[in-house]
C-alpha positions as CSV (number, residue, x, y, z in Angstrom):
1,M,0.0,0.0,0.0
2,P,1.4,3.4,-1.0
3,D,2.3,5.9,1.7
4,I,-1.0,7.9,2.1
5,E,0.8,11.1,3.2
6,Q,2.9,11.0,0.1
7,S,-0.1,10.3,-2.1
8,L,-2.0,13.3,-0.7
9,R,1.0,15.7,-0.4
10,N,0.3,17.4,-3.7
11,L,-3.4,17.0,-3.9
12,T,-5.1,20.3,-4.7
13,L,-8.6,20.4,-3.3
14,A,-9.3,24.0,-2.5
15,P,-10.7,25.0,-5.9
16,Y,-13.0,22.0,-5.9
17,I,-14.1,22.9,-2.3
18,V,-14.9,26.4,-3.4
19,K,-17.1,25.0,-6.3
20,A,-18.8,22.7,-3.8
21,M,-19.7,25.7,-1.6
22,A,-22.5,26.4,-4.0
23,L,-24.3,23.5,-2.3
24,I,-24.3,25.1,1.2
25,G,-27.8,26.3,0.8
26,V,-29.1,23.0,-0.6
27,K,-30.9,21.2,2.2
28,R,-31.0,17.5,2.8
29,R,-33.9,15.4,4.1
30,G,-32.0,14.5,7.2
31,G,-30.9,18.1,7.9
32,S,-27.6,19.7,7.1
33,N,-26.8,20.6,3.5
34,M,-25.3,19.1,0.4
35,F,-21.9,20.7,0.9
36,R,-21.3,18.7,4.0
37,H,-22.4,15.6,2.1
38,Q,-19.8,16.2,-0.6
39,L,-17.0,16.4,2.0
40,S,-18.4,13.4,3.9
41,T,-18.3,11.4,0.7
42,M,-14.6,12.3,0.2
43,A,-13.8,11.5,3.8
44,I,-15.3,8.1,3.4
45,L,-13.0,7.4,0.4
46,L,-10.0,8.5,2.5
47,D,-11.2,6.4,5.4
48,Y,-10.9,3.4,3.0
49,K,-7.4,4.6,2.0
50,I,-8.5,5.6,-1.5
51,T,-6.2,8.4,-2.6
52,D,-6.9,8.6,-6.3
53,P,-6.8,12.4,-6.9
54,V,-9.5,12.3,-9.6
55,L,-11.8,10.3,-7.4
56,L,-11.3,12.5,-4.4
57,K,-11.8,15.7,-6.4
58,A,-15.0,14.3,-8.0
59,A,-16.3,13.3,-4.6
60,V,-16.1,16.9,-3.5
61,I,-18.3,18.1,-6.3
62,H,-20.2,14.9,-7.3
63,D,-23.7,16.4,-6.8
64,L,-22.9,19.9,-8.1
65,F,-24.5,19.4,-11.5
66,E,-27.6,17.8,-10.1
67,D,-28.3,20.2,-7.3
68,A,-26.8,23.6,-8.4
69,P,-26.5,23.5,-12.2
70,T,-27.6,27.1,-12.7
71,L,-25.3,28.7,-10.2
72,P,-22.3,30.8,-11.5
73,G,-19.2,28.7,-12.0
74,V,-21.0,25.4,-12.4
75,T,-20.1,24.7,-16.0
76,R,-18.1,22.0,-17.8
77,E,-15.5,24.7,-18.8
78,E,-15.1,25.9,-15.2
79,I,-14.4,22.4,-13.8
80,E,-12.2,21.3,-16.7
81,R,-9.8,24.3,-16.3
82,I,-9.3,24.0,-12.5
83,D,-6.2,21.9,-12.9
84,Q,-4.8,19.1,-15.0
85,D,-7.3,16.6,-13.5
86,G,-10.2,18.9,-14.3
87,P,-11.3,17.1,-17.5
88,A,-11.2,13.6,-15.8
89,V,-13.0,15.0,-12.7
90,Y,-15.8,16.5,-14.9
91,A,-16.2,13.2,-16.8
92,L,-16.5,11.2,-13.6
93,V,-19.0,13.7,-12.1
94,M,-21.1,13.4,-15.2
95,E,-20.8,9.6,-15.1
96,V,-22.4,9.6,-11.6
97,T,-24.9,12.4,-12.3
98,I,-28.6,11.4,-12.9
99,R,-29.4,11.9,-16.5
100,T,-32.3,14.0,-17.9
101,V,-33.6,13.0,-21.3
102,D,-36.4,15.1,-22.9
103,G,-37.1,16.8,-19.6
104,A,-37.5,13.5,-17.7
105,R,-35.1,12.4,-15.0
106,E,-33.6,8.9,-15.2
107,P,-35.5,6.6,-12.8
108,K,-33.4,6.1,-9.7
109,S,-33.1,2.3,-10.0
110,E,-32.0,2.6,-13.6
111,Y,-29.5,5.2,-12.6
112,L,-28.0,3.0,-9.8
113,L,-27.9,-0.1,-12.0
114,R,-26.3,1.9,-14.8
115,I,-23.4,2.8,-12.5
116,M,-23.1,-0.4,-10.7
117,R,-23.3,-2.6,-13.8
118,H,-21.6,-0.5,-16.4
119,G,-19.8,2.3,-14.7
120,S,-16.1,2.8,-14.4
121,G,-14.3,1.5,-11.3
122,R,-14.0,5.1,-10.1
123,A,-17.8,5.7,-10.6
124,K,-18.6,2.5,-8.6
125,Q,-16.3,3.5,-5.7
126,L,-17.7,7.0,-5.7
127,K,-21.3,5.7,-5.6
128,L,-20.5,3.3,-2.7
129,A,-19.0,6.2,-0.7
130,D,-22.0,8.4,-1.6
131,R,-24.4,5.7,-0.5
132,I,-22.5,5.2,2.8
133,S,-22.8,8.9,3.5
134,N,-26.5,8.9,2.6
135,L,-27.2,5.9,4.8
136,F,-25.6,7.7,7.8
137,A,-27.8,10.7,7.1
138,L,-30.8,8.4,6.8
139,G,-30.6,7.9,10.6
140,F,-32.0,11.4,10.9
141,V,-34.9,11.0,8.5
142,H,-38.3,10.3,10.0
143,D,-40.2,9.6,6.9
144,T,-40.6,5.9,7.3
145,A,-41.8,5.3,3.7
146,F,-38.8,7.1,2.3
147,V,-36.4,5.2,4.5
148,R,-37.9,1.9,3.5
149,R,-37.7,2.8,-0.2
150,Y,-34.1,3.9,0.2
151,L,-33.1,0.7,2.0
152,D,-34.9,-1.4,-0.6
153,E,-33.2,0.5,-3.4
154,T,-29.8,-0.1,-1.8
155,R,-30.5,-3.7,-1.3
156,A,-31.7,-4.3,-4.9
157,C,-29.4,-1.9,-6.9
158,V,-26.2,-1.4,-4.9
159,L,-25.5,-4.3,-2.6
160,P,-25.5,-7.1,-5.3
161,Y,-22.5,-5.3,-7.0
162,A,-20.7,-3.7,-4.0
163,Q,-18.8,-6.8,-2.9
164,E,-16.8,-6.9,-6.1
165,V,-16.1,-3.2,-6.0
166,N,-14.8,-3.1,-2.4
167,A,-15.5,-5.8,0.1
168,D,-15.0,-3.5,3.1
169,M,-17.4,-0.9,1.8
170,F,-19.9,-3.7,1.0
171,R,-19.7,-4.8,4.7
172,E,-20.3,-1.3,5.9
173,L,-23.2,-0.8,3.5
174,S,-24.7,-4.1,4.6
175,D,-24.3,-3.2,8.3
176,L,-25.8,0.3,7.7
177,V,-28.9,-1.2,5.9
178,A,-29.4,-3.7,8.7
179,S,-29.0,-1.0,11.4
180,R,-31.4,1.4,9.7
181,E,-34.0,-1.4,9.2
182,Q,-34.0,-2.3,12.9
183,W,-35.2,1.2,13.8
184,L,-38.1,1.0,11.4
185,P,-41.5,0.1,12.8
186,A,-42.6,-3.4,11.9
187,D,-44.5,-3.5,8.6
188,T,-47.8,-5.1,9.5
189,G,-49.1,-5.0,6.0
190,I,-52.2,-3.2,7.3
191,A,-53.0,-0.2,5.2
192,G,-54.7,1.9,7.9
193,P,-56.1,1.9,11.4
194,I,-58.0,-1.2,12.5
């Protein structure tokens, strides 16, 4: 394993962090904001000793084009000219961005399966770190139906592929899904009050 300090010594993140600050005002269901989620996703990659500079930079801005596409500085050209990694960072961010075709957003399950089945290795790692961050935040969401959908989606579209991407991240995802499920009220199958 390469020396992590040496790998990160020349990593330039500040311009990407500045771009991600456009997400400070974008709220999340579990509280906080999208900016913190970007940094959390990057921190999860670092926690797994992933030091690929393109992947770390993309993690910092991975939701920028979904959640702040009209803000100043959020353009392909702006990202591509940040540094020598800019074009590869932009390409990776676009790979993990939900697509819109003829005004319709790509269904979430199709989006996840597209990445997990056909995405690059970097896209798959980024999606696993993103999903770990989201599952942590899910602990602060009180909409039971949303939590159930999210856990079901993770189980169906992410977990079957996660083991081959990163066995340790797979274990954490599996543990988080199980943990979040245990806090849900039992599903009785009854549609309403008796």
